[in-house]
C-alpha positions, -999 to +999 in steps of 0.1 A: +445+051+698+429+032+669+419+052+638+382+051+632+373+043+596+339+041+579+334+025+545+306+006+528+305-032+527+307-031+489+334-051+472+353-020+459+357-006+494+366-039+512+391-047+484+408-013+486+410-012+524+417-048+532+454-043+538+449-011+559+421-027+580+442-059+586+474-041+598+494-049+566+504-013+558+537-004+574+536+026+597+498+029+596+479+029+629+454+003+641+420+007+625+385+003+639+361-002+610+324+006+607+305-007+577+276+014+565+258+025+533+270+059+521+238+077+530+246+068+566+282+078+564+273+111+548+252+120+578+278+106+603+305+127+587+286+159+594+289+150+631+326+144+627+320+108+637+350+092+619+387+099+613+386+085+578+353+081+560+338+072+526+312+097+516+294+109+484+311+136+464+278+153+464+281+157+502+314+176+501+299+211+504+286+202+539+319+185+550+350+203+537+352+227+567+359+197+589+375+172+565+403+170+539+394+155+505+420+127+499+432+121+463+429+083+465+408+054+478+374+066+464+352+056+435+354+076+403+355+064+367+339+058+334+310+035+325+301+032+362+273+057+367+240+053+385+210+039+366+173+050+366+152+019+364+116+013+355+094-017+350+089-034+317+106-028+284+096+008+276+128+026+286+143+045+257+173+059+275+164+095+267+135+102+290+120+124+263+087+107+255+057+103+277+041+072+290+022+056+319+022+024+338+051-002+337+063+010+303+066+047+311+095+065+296+090+099+313+092+106+350+071+137+351+045+130+378+062+099+390+073+086+424+110+077+424+129+057+450+165+070+457+192+057+479+199+090+498+192+127+495+229+137+495+243+109+473+261+117+441+235+095+423+206+117+435+225+149+426+231+136+391+195+126+389+184+161+399+207+177+373+195+153+346+158+157+354+159+195+358+128+210+340+109+177+343+112+166+379+092+137+393+063+144+415+077+127+446+110+114+459+114+088+486+146+077+503+147+039+504+175+016+515+195+006+485+188-031+487+151-025+487+148-003+456+148-028+428+123-052+444+100-023+453+101-009+417+094-044+403+064-048+427+050-015+414+054+005+447+075+031+428+074+042+392+112+043+390+143+037+411+177+052+412+203+025+418+241+022+421+269-003+424+262-040+416+226-032+405+242-024+371+248-061+367+217-075+383+187-053+375+174-075+345+167-103+370+140-081+385+124-075+351+135-039+351+147-016+323+173+012+324+156+044+314+189+063+316+225+056+325+234+088+343+271+080+339+267+079+301+247+112+303+274+129+325+303+117+304+286+126+271+278+161+284+311+169+301+337+145+287+348+138+323+347+107+345+319+105+370+328+112+407+309+089+430+325+082+464+353+102+481+376+095+510+379+122+537+403+127+565+392+146+596+410+179+600+432+182+631+431+145+637+446+128+606+475+140+585+461+139+550+495+132+534+501+103+557+466+090+552+469+092+514+501+071+517+485+044+538+456+041+514+478+040+483+498+013+498+466-006+506+455-002+470+489-014+458+487-045+479+452-052+467+462-052+431+494-071+437+476-100+454+439-099+448+433-133+464+446-121+498+414-101+503+390-126+487+374-141+519+371-107+535+355-091+504+330-120+500+321-120+537+308-084+533+293-087+498+257-093+509+253-126+492+266-112+459+278-139+435+316-142+431+313-132+394+293-101+402+319-093+429+347-095+404+329-073+379+321-048+406+358-045+417+369-044+380+346-015+373+350+007+405+386+001+414+407+018+387+434+043+380+414+070+398+414+049+430+452+053+432+452+089+422+424+113+412+448+133+390+438+163+370+409+146+353+395+134+386+397+168+403+382+184+372+353+161+375+347+170+411+349+207+403+325+202+374+299+183+395+300+208+424+301+238+401+270+227+382+252+218+414+260+252+429+249+270+398+216+251+399+211+260+435+212+223+446+242+226+470+259+254+490+287+273+475+320+255+478+354+271+473+372+255+443+405+257+461+391+240+491+377+211+470+410+205+453+438+216+477+434+186+499+466+193+519+455+228+529 
């Protein structure tokens, strides 16, 4: 039987999984792929809908009873965090001063569009804005957030991925880079997206081997996946695609390592202490072969 895999259509995922999806990894099973935004896969994983699935690290407390966390294939790094965007040129990066209208620099009383309520981006936003939360949060499809903020339908928007490179085109300003905030506060990389393997269905050691080989092939011959990546890149310019892959596919994609697992534990630990996620056993979050 084919292995069911759910990933996003973003360039980092299609780049990483190209070889596995196309049957180029020796010993790996046939793969059936579903492409969906991470907010969709977070929900689907709760139903056990996929054998291998890309989810937000923030969703792990709801998923680790049924899935193993794999030490590779995900998105974690430095300088790649979510951004909080507002209209105009008033963003200071600190969120410490008050303001109204398009140049506001404080989100107290604001309506903010976010890409999902169990995304890592939103969890980081909640940790950052603790003590001065916005008045209202609305979950909005990722691709609609920047145009909606630019049109004034929301006071601010929380964005991820290629929006780091394209938000100035919408006349928007970065109020805060949550990756910079996280790294400055913890000294750790930022954990964004994780790869999970369903317990009792997929051997996590074998799955990690397939994914690492797929990553190795992606780096060895980047042009092999070019057409596949561009076909799913949602009209993204080739230059933005290259920058996207360069930022989100890094040493942590091949192996989380001690720093990567420490980042996951720090994120979930802080979120648990703040009452934002259920208690998660540290050993369960890190002992992925258990």
